[in-house]
Each structure stands twice: as C-alpha cells, then as structure tokens.
C-alpha positions in Angstrom: 52.3 -2.0 -3.5 51.2 -5.4 -4.9 51.6 -7.0 -1.4 49.2 -4.4 0.0 46.6 -5.3 -2.7 47.0 -9.0 -2.0 46.5 -8.5 1.7 43.4 -6.4 1.0 41.9 -9.1 -1.2 42.7 -11.8 1.3 41.3 -9.9 4.2 37.8 -11.2 5.0 37.1 -9.4 8.3 34.4 -7.1 6.8 32.8 -9.8 4.7 30.0 -10.5 7.1 29.0 -6.8 7.2 28.9 -6.8 3.4 26.8 -9.9 3.3 24.3 -8.4 5.7 24.2 -5.2 3.6 23.4 -7.2 0.5 20.7 -9.3 2.2 19.1 -6.1 3.5 19.2 -4.5 0.1 17.5 -7.5 -1.5 14.9 -7.6 1.3 14.2 -3.8 0.9 13.8 -4.3 -2.8 11.3 -7.2 -2.2 9.3 -5.1 0.2 9.1 -2.2 -2.2 8.0 -4.4 -5.0 5.4 -6.0 -2.9 4.1 -2.6 -1.7 3.9 -1.5 -5.3 1.8 -4.5 -6.4 -0.5 -4.3 -3.3 -0.9 -0.5 -3.7 -1.9 -0.9 -7.4 -4.4 -3.6 -6.5 -5.9 -1.6 -3.7 -6.2 1.5 -6.0 -7.9 -0.7 -8.6 -10.4 -2.1 -6.0 -11.2 1.4 -4.6 -11.8 2.7 -8.1 -14.1 -0.2 -8.9 -16.0 0.3 -5.7 -16.3 4.1 -6.4 -17.7 3.3 -9.9 -20.2 0.9 -8.6 -21.4 3.3 -5.9 -21.7 6.1 -8.5 -23.7 3.9 -10.8 -26.0 2.8 -8.0 -26.6 6.4 -6.9 -27.5 7.4 -10.4 -30.0 4.6 -10.7 -31.8 5.7 -7.5 -32.0 9.3 -8.4 -32.4 12.4 -6.2 -35.3 10.9 -4.3 -39.0 12.0 -3.9 -39.7 11.4 -0.3 -41.7 13.8 1.9 -39.4 13.6 4.9 -38.0 16.7 6.6 -34.4 15.7 6.1 -33.5 16.4 9.7 -32.4 12.9 10.5 -34.9 12.4 13.3 -36.1 8.8 13.7 -39.8 8.1 13.8 -40.8 6.6 17.1 -37.5 7.4 18.9 -38.1 7.8 22.6 -36.5 10.7 24.1 
C-alpha cells in the first residue's frame, strides 16, 4: 500500500497538464477581474453622459419654433 502511494507521489507525468490548468485558471481570473473593472468604469461614464444630456435638455426646454416638424430641409433640391 505505501509503495503505491510513494510511486503516485513520485510520478510526474501529469505535472505539465496540472501546471497548464493552474496557469489558465489564473489567467481566467485576471480576465474576469479586468472585465469587472472596465465594465464598472464604462457604466459610470455612460451614467455621467446620460445625466449631462438630461441636464442640457432641461435647460433648452421644449422649444418654441414655428417649424412643421416634418424633418424637411429648407432649400433641399429634389
């Protein structure tokens, strides 16, 4: 029984596969952490932009133009 355990401990044939698995796990964790940070920053930037646009629109108001609102350009040849 003990001889089998000793042989198992000394056997290093699968060591490279284990090493690759550990490296891949660390790499995956780094990628996920980076995505989390980048995602949070992007959400913050989008929220800030939305607030600025909302504030700008409230300063302008609903408008008081006399246009028809059809989107037709004045002087557009046709």
